[in-house]
N, C-alpha and C positions, 0 to 999 in steps of 0.2 A: 625726247628729241627726235624729230623726224629728219630723215636723211633724204636729200634731193638726189635723185639719180641723174647722172650726167650722161646724156646720149650725144654722141658726136654725129653730125650730119655727114653722110657719104659725099665724097667729091664726085663731080660729074664722071670722071674716069672710073672711079670705083663703082658707080651706079651702072655704067656701061658694061663693065666687066661682070658684075653680078647678074645683070640681065642676060648676058651671053651664056653664062654658066647655067642659069635657071632654065633657059630655053632648051637645054640639052638633057634635061632630066624629066621624068614623069612626075607631075605634081601628086602629092598625097591626096587621098580621097577627101573631097570637100574643100580643097584649096585651089586657088587659081594662080596662074603665072603672074609675076610682077609686070607692071606696065613698062613698055619700051621707053627708056629715058629720051628726053628731048635732046636733039643735037645741040652742041655748044654754039653760042652766037659768034664768039670771037676766039677761036682756038689759038690765034697768034699771041694773045695777051696772057695766056697761061704761062706761069713761070717754068723755065727750062729745068729739067731735073738736074740735081747737083751731080757732078761727075767726081767720083772718088779719085783721089790722087793715087797713082800706082806706085808701089814700092820700087826702089831702084832695081835694075836688072841684076839677076844673080849670075855669077860666072858659070860658064858651061860645065856640065858634069864630065868627068873623065870617062872614057869608054869603059863599059863594064866587061869584066873578064867573062869568058864563056862559062856557063855553069858546068860543074863536074858531072859526068854521066852518072846515072843511077848505079847503085851497087848491083853487080851481076852474080847470080848463084854459081857455085862450082859446077862444072859440067858433069852430066850424068855419067859419062864414060870414066871420068877421073874418079868419081865417087865409087863406082863399081870396082875399078882397079884397086883402090885403097882398101875396100872391104874384102876383096879376094886376095889381098897380099901381093898383088902383082906390081904395085907401086908403093913407094915409101914417101913420107913427107921429107922435105929438105932439111928442116930444123924444128926443134921443139923448145918451148919455154913452159915451165911449170910455175904458176902463180900461187899455188897452195900456201896458205899461212901468211900471205902478205896483206898489209893494210891497203886500202884503196889508193892512197897517194903513192905509196911505194910500188904497187902493182902497175899503176898507170905509167909511172916513169920507166919501170922495167919493160913494159910492153912497147912503149915508144922506142926505147933504145934497141930492143930486140928486133923490131920491125925495120928500123933503119939499117942495122947491121945485116939482117937477112937480105934486104933489097940490095945493099952494097955488095954482098957476096954472090948476087945473081940468083938467089933462091926464088922459086915461083910459088911454092906451096909449103906453108908451115903449119904446125900444130900448136895451138895455145890452150893449155890446160888450166881451167879455172877452178875445178872442183865442183861438186854438186851441192855442197853445203849440207851440214848435218842437222840434226834436231836442235832447235834453239834451246839454249840453257837460260833459264830465267833468273840469272844473277842480277842483271841490270834492267832498268826500265825500258830501254830502247834496244835490246839485244836483237840483232838481225843475223841470219845465217844465209849463206849463198849470195852474198853481196856481189862478189866478183862475177859470179855466173850471170847476174843481171846487168852489171855495169860494163863488162868487156864488149858485148855486142853494141851497146850504146856508144862506147868510145870509138869502136871501129866505124861507126856511121858518121862521126863528126867530120866537119870539113877539113880540119887540120891533119887528118889521117888519109883523106881521100887521094892524095898524091902518092900514097903507098899502097892502099888497099883497093883491089878490084871487087872483091866480094868475100863472103864467108858462109859456112854451113856448119850445122852441128855435126860433130864427128861420129863415126860408126862406133859400135860397142867395143871393139878391140882397141880403139884409141881413146876411150873415155866416155863415149856416148854424150849424154846431155851435159857432162862436166867438162867438155872440151870442144874446140872449134877448129875446123880447117879454114885457113885464111889464104886466099890467093893474093899474090903481090904483083904490083905493076913492075915492068922492067924499068931499070934505071936509065934515064936519058943520058946519053953520052954527051959530055961537054965538048963543044967544038964545032 
């Protein structure tokens, strides 16, 4: 059974468009440009293009809140003062041994209390995580060490946190973070 190929004829507009495109490219070796199409005799008889019905207008969007500024690192002078023992942190929380959900809730509560007390710099101890014990299939160690920085970057904590840095060795090193807190806005 032979199949007849169907070839659709180009409309005059399509021929004009193709000719325009073809005139702006270099023809391949051995090929020639297509002939210029003849102008239409009666362009007024051409059917008008169908106009799509526009969807109803959407209500105006509420103004967007300005984005929170990016996290800022703890100042170099502050870090030096902490390392040299000339400055202390205002408060400390130790998340050792907590599960993720428990640690996240404890961290949120701690940061709110610390900001409410007027603290500017706090220490969050996550622990470094030990060697993984292969009791379970998905045993992970050092989860809080990875998750706490992620939590501190989340938008819901940005109204509390200005920035954070890894703590110096005497405060726990890579198993702890210095966290700078925003001042609480006074109501009124």
